[in-house]
N, C-alpha and C positions, 0 to 999 in steps of 0.2 A: 407268291410274299405280297402283301400289302404295301402299296406305296403312299408314304405318309405325305400330306398337304403342306405346302408352303407354311402355314401358320403353325401346324403341330410341329415342323422340324425347328420355327423359330423357339416354339415354347421349350423344347429338349435343348436348343443351343443355348437358351436363356440360363436354364437348370445347370447345366454342366459349367456354364463360366461363372454366372454369380455365386460360388459359393465357396467357403473357407480355403479348401484346398487349392484352386484357383489364385487366391491371394497370396498364398506362401509360393506358388510360382511364379508369380511377377516381381515378388520382392528376391526370390533365386534369379531370377533373369537379370532383373537390375543389378545384382551383385556381379554376375557374369558381364556384364556391360561396363562395369566399371563406375557405378555409382558407389560412392562412398556410404557406410554403414549411417553414418548420422545424419545424411539425408535422403536415404534410401525409402521413409514412409513417405516423407512429402512427396516423392517423385512418384513413389506409387500409386498416392493420392490424386496427383493427376493423371496417371493413366485410368485410372478408374472415374475419373470425370468426363477424360476422353472416350473411353469406353461406351459411357451410358449415353454422354451426347450422341456419338454417331451409332447409337443401335439401331435406330430406327433406319438407317441404311445398309444395315448387315443382311447379307444374302447368304441364307446356309449352303446353297447350291454352289456356290463358288469356291469353299473349301470347309475345311474343320473350325470350330468355332475357336480353339486354342492357338491356330494359326495366326486368326486376324486380330485376337487380344496381344499374340508375340508382337505382332506388326508394329500394334500401337506402342506396346514397351518399347521396342526398338526407337520409334520414331521420336518419343516423349524423352528418352535417355539422350539421344543424338542432341537434341535441342537444349538439354539440361548441360551437355558438356560444351556446346557453342558458349551458351551463356558465362559458363564458370570460365572460359577463356579470357572474358572482359571482364569480369567481376574482380574487384581488387579488394580485399580484406585487410584491413591492418590491426594488429594486437596494440591496446592501447594498455597503459597502466591501470590498476583499477580503480575506480571512482569511489570516493567514501563517501556517502551520502550521510550526512547526520540527520538524526529525527529530530524536528522541531519541538517535538514533546520532550519536556524535562525528564531526564533521567529519576530513578530511583530516591537516589542521596541527594539531589536537588530538590525534589518532593518533600522529602523528609525534614529537610534545613528549612523550606518554606513554613510547612507546617510547624515546626519548633520556632519560627521567628513568629507566625501568626499566634500561636498559643501565648508565646511570651511576652507580646505586646498586648494582647487582651488580659492576661493575669498581671500585665503592670497596669493596665487602663483601670482597670479593678480596684489599683492601690490609691488610685486619685481620690481626693477629696469629691465628694457628692456635686459640689457645686460647681467645681471645675470639670469634671468627667461629662456633665449633662452637656456643656457649651461644646467641647470638642467630639462626642459624638454626633450630634445632631448635626454641627457644619461640618466637621473633616469626614466623617463615616457617612451620613446620612444626607449630604447635600442642602442642608437647611442653610437659607441666607441667615447672615448676622442680624441685619434686620428684624426678622422674624423671630429670631432667638430671643432678641433684645425685648419685642413685642409679646412673646410668650412668656417671657420671666418676669417683665414689668420693670425692668432695668433700664438706662439710659445704653446707647450702643458703644459708648465708651469703656463702661464697667466691662460689658461682654466682648469687646477685644482684651480689655484686661486678662479677663479670665480664662481667655483664650491662650493668651501668650502664658501665662503663669502655669497653665495646665500642660502646654508643650514643653517648658522649662522641668516641671515638675517629672514628666513623662521621661525626657531624654536622662533626668539624675536617677530614675529608679533602674532603667534599662542598664544604664551606665554600670550602678551598683551591681547590678545581677552580672553583666561581663565580668566585673572585675573579679567577683566572687569565685565565677566559672573559672577565669584564668588562674587566679590562689590554687583551686583546688585540683586543678590540672597539673600545675608545677609542682605541688606538694606531693599530690598523688595519695591513692588510698593509705589510711592509717588502718 
């Protein structure tokens, strides 16, 4: 009978160890060693990491590779239990995390307000609308608007004040109509 070289023995041991059957065996061993199911895969990962890191020191002449892996599993499970004795987990009430983004109802309301404001703006006299849109929406200075329109600054301020008042009146009238329609109901 031919004797296998040390490298051949290591290759055979590697093939026997690093296979799906051994993964299941490690999980079974951890279960028998008292590692809870919820932590078993994490602890098994530590077993495989330790096995991989210590593989260069594995000597197939000292014993079967499964026994070597079992010894690593026992060692890792022991450390797991030592750490669990010092760990203190406290259950807390669930934390309600609110999403900073507006919900669907707020988005619809915002869109409705925006649409209603644009509609109300379109009902304004064009001379008043120009000042309001240029200054309040586009950020153009009142002096620039006065220069572009060829009017005095005081006239532009008066038009803006008039436009704001008219816009408030239009929006207020629409809100009153909607309130009345809600109270009366569909007919």
